[in-house]
C-alpha positions as CSV (number, residue, x, y, z in Angstrom):
1,X,27.4,87.1,24.1
2,X,24.3,87.6,26.2
3,X,26.6,88.4,29.1
4,X,28.5,90.8,26.8
5,X,25.3,92.6,26.0
6,X,24.4,92.9,29.7
7,X,27.8,94.3,30.4
8,X,27.4,96.8,27.5
9,X,24.0,97.8,28.9
10,X,25.6,98.4,32.3
11,X,23.7,95.6,33.9
12,X,26.1,92.7,34.0
13,X,25.1,91.9,37.6
14,X,21.5,91.3,36.5
15,X,22.3,88.7,33.8
16,X,22.0,85.2,35.3
17,X,21.4,83.3,32.1
18,X,23.4,80.0,31.8
19,X,24.4,78.2,28.7
20,X,22.2,75.3,29.8
21,X,19.2,77.6,30.2
22,X,19.6,79.1,26.8
23,X,20.2,75.7,25.1
24,X,17.1,74.3,26.8
25,X,15.0,77.3,25.7
26,X,16.2,77.2,22.1
27,X,16.3,73.4,21.5
28,X,13.4,72.0,23.6
29,X,10.7,70.0,21.8
30,X,8.4,73.1,21.5
31,X,10.6,76.2,21.7
32,X,9.1,79.6,22.3
33,X,12.4,81.3,21.9
34,X,14.3,81.5,18.6
35,X,17.7,82.7,17.6
36,X,20.0,83.7,14.8
37,X,23.8,84.0,15.0
38,X,26.0,86.1,12.7
39,X,29.4,84.7,12.0
40,X,32.5,86.2,10.4
41,X,34.5,84.7,7.5
42,X,36.2,82.4,9.9
43,X,32.8,81.0,11.1
44,X,33.3,82.7,14.5
45,X,30.2,84.2,16.1
46,X,30.1,88.0,16.0
47,X,26.4,88.7,16.9
48,X,23.1,87.3,17.6
49,X,19.4,88.0,17.6
50,X,17.0,86.3,20.1
51,X,13.3,86.6,19.4
52,X,9.8,85.2,20.1
53,X,6.4,85.6,18.6
54,X,3.9,88.2,19.8
55,X,0.3,88.7,18.6
56,X,-1.7,91.7,17.6
57,X,-5.3,91.3,18.6
58,X,-6.2,94.2,16.4
59,X,-4.5,92.9,13.2
60,X,-5.3,89.2,14.1
61,X,-1.7,88.1,13.2
62,X,1.5,87.3,14.9
63,X,4.6,89.5,14.9
64,X,8.2,89.1,15.9
65,X,9.4,90.6,19.1
66,X,13.2,91.0,19.1
67,X,14.4,90.4,22.7
68,X,18.0,91.0,22.1
69,X,20.2,92.1,19.2
70,X,23.9,92.2,19.8
71,X,27.0,92.6,17.6
72,X,30.4,92.5,19.2
73,X,32.1,95.9,19.2
74,X,34.8,95.0,16.7
75,X,32.2,93.9,14.2
76,X,29.8,96.8,14.4
77,X,29.4,98.6,11.1
78,X,30.1,95.5,9.1
79,X,26.5,94.8,8.2
80,X,26.1,91.9,10.7
81,X,23.3,93.7,12.6
82,X,21.5,94.7,9.4
83,X,21.7,91.0,8.2
84,X,20.3,89.7,11.5
85,X,17.4,92.2,11.3
86,X,16.8,91.4,7.6
87,X,16.5,87.7,8.4
88,X,13.8,88.5,11.0
89,X,12.1,90.8,8.5
90,X,12.1,88.0,6.0
91,X,10.4,85.7,8.5
92,X,7.8,88.3,9.0
93,X,7.1,88.8,5.3
94,X,7.1,85.0,4.5
95,X,4.7,84.2,7.3
96,X,2.4,87.2,6.9
97,X,3.4,88.9,10.2
98,X,2.8,92.6,10.2
99,X,5.5,93.8,12.5
100,X,8.9,93.4,13.9
101,X,9.3,95.1,17.3
102,X,11.9,95.6,19.9
103,X,12.9,97.9,22.8
104,X,16.2,99.7,23.0
105,X,17.8,101.3,26.1
106,X,17.4,105.1,25.7
107,X,21.1,106.0,25.5
108,X,22.1,103.3,23.0
109,X,23.8,104.9,19.9
110,X,22.2,102.2,17.8
111,X,19.1,104.5,17.5
112,X,20.8,106.0,14.4
113,X,21.2,102.6,12.8
114,X,17.6,101.7,13.5
115,X,16.4,105.0,12.0
116,X,18.6,104.3,8.9
117,X,16.7,101.1,8.2
118,X,13.3,102.8,8.6
119,X,12.4,101.8,12.1
120,X,10.4,104.4,14.1
121,X,10.5,105.0,17.8
122,X,7.1,104.6,19.5
123,X,6.3,107.1,22.2
124,X,2.6,106.6,22.7
125,X,3.1,103.3,24.5
126,X,4.5,103.1,28.0
127,X,6.2,99.9,29.2
128,X,5.1,98.2,32.4
129,X,6.7,95.3,34.2
130,X,5.5,93.1,37.0
131,X,8.3,91.1,38.7
132,X,9.7,90.0,42.1
133,X,7.5,90.3,45.1
134,X,4.7,92.1,43.2
135,X,4.5,89.3,40.7
136,X,4.3,86.7,43.4
137,X,1.8,88.8,45.3
138,X,-0.5,89.0,42.3
139,X,0.0,85.3,41.6
140,X,-1.1,84.4,45.1
141,X,-4.4,86.2,44.4
142,X,-5.3,83.9,41.5
143,X,-6.6,81.2,43.8
144,X,-9.0,83.5,45.5
145,X,-10.6,84.8,42.3
146,X,-10.2,82.4,39.4
147,X,-10.5,83.8,35.9
148,X,-13.3,82.7,33.7
149,X,-12.0,80.4,31.0
150,X,-14.1,82.1,28.4
151,X,-12.9,85.6,29.2
């Protein structure tokens, strides 16, 4: 379904995830990635949520960052997405986390659904990404100026 999501987001050529990678990430001895799967009445998977913990230095507590939420097209509107988000909200409440956050591609019609559950779009924070040669270039600089461990 991750590849279905990439196709939906018009980026199928960018998705290189393998089943082995996902299994290793979710089921390793100390996982940093977690997931939920929504199933239909025949126990067939119809959607998923992949998430990990983030941390607010201002609040001093963790939160949940939703990396991917996907419901197969023929099951949208059935409540599967709401139930996946409700499960993550429950984890937040039970563990004392203050927030559940995610990003959404700007043209996704799911914005109406997110608004209907009370989610608000943040516009004061601007995303940044470091990857590819820029990531490797910066990493190469780490040996010339080591960070202080107490910083």
